[in-house]
N, C-alpha and C positions, 0 to 999 in steps of 0.2 A: 129451809135450813140455811142459816147464814154461812156465807163463804168465809173461810178462814183467811185472815190477812196473810199476805205473802211474807214468808220468813226468809230473811237473807242470811246466807252463810257462805263460806269461802267457795265451796264446790258449786253452789247455786249461782254465785256471781260469775264464775267461769262459764257455766252453761248459758247464762243470759248474754254474756259478751259474744259467744259464738253465734247465737241466734241473731243478735243485732248486726254483727259483721256480715253474716250471710245476706241479711236484708239490704244492707248498704251496698254490697257487691252486686246483688240482683238489680237494685235501683239504678246503680251507675251503668250497668250493662244495658238496661232498657233505655236510659237517656242517651248513651252513646249510639245505640241503634237508631233512635229517632233522629238524632243529629245527622247521622250518615244518610238516612232516608231523605231528610229534608235538604241535603246538600249544603248544610252549614259547616260541615267539617269534612275534609277529604284526606285520605291517607296518600302517601307518595305513590305516584303511578309508575308502573314498570316501563311505560312508554318513554319516560324521560331518562331512563338509564342508558348510558352509552358505555359499552364495554371498552376497557382501556387498551391502549396499543403503544408499542415502542415508538410510534411516530407522533404521539401526542405532544403538544407543547403546553405552555401555561394555560392557554385558553382554547387552542385548536384541538379538535377531536377527530382523529382519523376515521372513526366509525360513526360519526354523527350523520343522521339522516332525517332532515326535517325541512319544511318550508312553511314559515309562519307569516301570515298576512299582517302587515303593520299599517297599510294604507291601501286605498283603491289602486290596484295595479302594481303594488310594491310588496315584495316578500323578503323577509330575512332568511338567508340560507347559509349553511356552513361553507367554509372555504373549499372543502373537498368536492363541492359541486363542480368546481372547475378543474377537477383531476386530483388524484391522490399521488402522494410522493412515493418515490422508490428508494429514497435514502433517509436514514435517520439523521437527527440533528448532529449527532456525534460524527457521522460519516461526512456530512456537509462541512462541519468545522475543520475537518482534516484536509479539505480541498485547497488547492493553490488559489491565491487571490488574483490570478491572471484573469482579466475581464473576458477574453474570448473562451478560455477554458470553463469559466463559470457559466457563460451563456450556453455552452455545449451540455453541461451537466444539469442545469436547473431549468426545467421546462413546464412547471406548473406554478400557479399562484401560491399554493401550499408550500412548495419548496423554497420559493423566494422569501416568504415570511420566516420559514425556518432559518434561512441564511442570515437575514438582517438581525435576527435575535442571537444566533450563536456568534456572529461577527461583532455583536454589540454596536451596531450602527447608531451614531449619536446625532443629536440636533446641532446645527451650526448655522449662523447667519452668513451665507456665502454667495448671495447674489451680488453681482458687480454692475454698477451703472456707468455708462459711457454716453456723454452728450454729443449729439450730431445734428446739425441743421435745425436747431430749435426743438429737438426731441430728446428727452432723457430716456435712453433705452436700458431696461433691466435685463441683464443676461443671466442665464442659469447654467450651473455646472453640468456638463455632459454625463451621461450614464456611466461611461467607462471610468471617468475621473471620480465619480461617486464611489465606485468599488475600490479604487486605489486609495482615496483619502478616508473612506469609511465614516463620513460625516456629511451632513448637509441639511438644507431646509426642505420644505414641502416640494418645491420644484425639483430639487436634486434627487430626492428619494423616488419621485415620480419618474424622472429620467432613468434611474437605476432599474426600476421595474420594467419600463418600456423597452430598455435595451435588452434585458434578460429574456423577456417573454415575446418579443417581436417574432412573428412567424409561427407561434404555437397555437394561436386562436384565429378566428375569423378577423377580428380587429383587436388591436391594443392601442389605446390612445390616452388623451388627456381631457379632463373636465376642469374648467376654471370658472371662478366667479369673482365678481367685484361688489363691494359694498359702498354705501353712501359716503363713508368717511375716507374713501380712497384705498382702504385695505382690500386684500384679496387672498385667494387661496387656490391651489391647484392640486388635483389628485388624479387617479387613473380610472379608466373604464375598460372593460373587456367585453367584446361581443362573442358569444359562444352559442351555437345551436339557435341562432336568430334571436337570442335574448341578450339584454344588456346587464352587466354586473358592474357595480360601482364599489371601489375600495380605496381607502385612504391609509396608506402605509405608515403615515406619521403616528397613527394610533397603535401600531403594532411594535414600535420600538421599545426596548427595555426601559429607556429613560422617560417614556411617555405612554405607558401601557394602559389604554382605556378601551379595551375590547371585552366583549361578553364571553363567558364560558359557553361553549357550544353545546348546550343541553336542550335547546329548543323551547325553553320556558320564557315567557314574557317578563318574569321576575328578573331573570339574568339579563335579558335584553335591556330593560329600562334601568338597571343598576349601573350602567356605564354611560359613556358619551354615545348614546345609541345610534345617532344618525351617522356620524363619521367613524364610529368604532365597530362597525359590522359590515358584512358584505350584503348588498341589496340587489335583488333581481327585479327587472322590469322589462316588459315587452315594449313599452314606450318611454323614451327618454323624458318626455314631458311629465309623465306621472311621477318620476323620481324628483324632478325639479320642483314640482308642486309640493311633494312631501317635505322637501327641504325648506321651502319658503313658508309652509304652514307651521313648521315646528321650530325654526330658529328664532331666537330672541331678536336678532337683527337680520331680517331676511335679505339674502343676496338679491341685488337688483339687475345684475347682468350675468347670464350664464352662457358659456361657450363650450364647444366640443370640437376637437380636432385630432387628426393623426399626423405625427411628424417623428423624425428621428429623436429630437429632443424638444422640450417645452419651448415654445416660441418666445423670442424676445418681446417684451411688452413695453411700450413706450408711453410716456406722459408728455403732453405738449407743454413746452416752456413758453407760455404766452399768457396774455391777459384772460384767455378763455378759462384757464385754471385759476380762478380768483377765489377759490374756496367755496363757491356756491355751485360751480359747474366743473365737472371733471371730464377730461377727454382721454379715453384709453385708446392707444394706437397699436394696430397690428401691422406687421410688414405687408406691403402691398402685394408681394409675391405669394402671400399665404391666403389671399382672398378666396381661392377656390377650395381650400381645405377647412377653413374655419366656418363652423355652423353656429350661428347665434341661436341658442335654444330658447332663451327668454330675455326680454329687454323691457323693463318697466317704462312705459311711455311717460310717466309723470315723475321720474326720478331725476337726480342731478348728474347722471352719468351718460355720456354719449361716447360712441366708438367710431373709429374711422380706420381706413387703410391708407398708409402712406409709404413712401420710399423707405425701405428697410435699412438697417445699420450696415456699415462697411467695415467697422472696427470691432475686434473681438478681444476678450481678455487673454493676454499672452500666457498667463499662468496655467491655462488649461490646454496648451498645445500638447499633442497634435490633434486634440479632439474638439477644438474650440470654434470651428466655423460651420458645423453642420447642425441644422435644426429642421 
């Protein structure tokens, strides 16, 4: 018996659409299941969720808890690894700007970052050069003056952190590097529970915010200036230095590490040795016992030496201008 042709009518069309829609829904569900099974698509993980807190800042998370390996021996960790704050940003903003009182109140890295943000610490070219005995010495604004003026370069903000946190960890000090063109940079390190932590406060300023939201995801990590814009933990200083050299476009060729009250004056020899092809970086002779040269490229154009240190200091930083 021949099958009658399908007759279309309004009610029939509605029934057929319902059947087709069910088939599409079932097919989509099956495809989604297969994609999930194959790992081609992933839903947000609850592990990346960080519960909010009144202590959170734009990128710091009070409740963050992660350690993400980014290189051999180097992990990205949240700032609170070095202690949680006990004051909100609003409470810190209400504090007096007296350096000694600030030092008494702010005793964790987290709190120092809160402070430079609520104080709106700004960038400034404030190094001062004084020539003595054939050496051009670059002097750096002391930590106390950094708080008073509320502005400064990388050395200044490093002095600020060093001043505020000195005595709160096993070690608080400076990491400096030089590049082939004569440029350089300085930032801080902290030693805590026998591990080293490296932090560049310049990247936490409001006018140069290049830090990752602390959710523990590599997507957030690599979305910023990830080397300088995050806190890194390492058991060996050399592992961190290797990580920097492997990933910077212009790898630093001379790395040093030292503890001092303020960033050391750094000199450049005013002589034919600095002819554009060879650069001589000079440290004060009296700092020879505290400066550790972590890395020195034997084939670069930078050499370092220890010579008689400066005797003149910038008068504008009195009475804090003679200690380093």
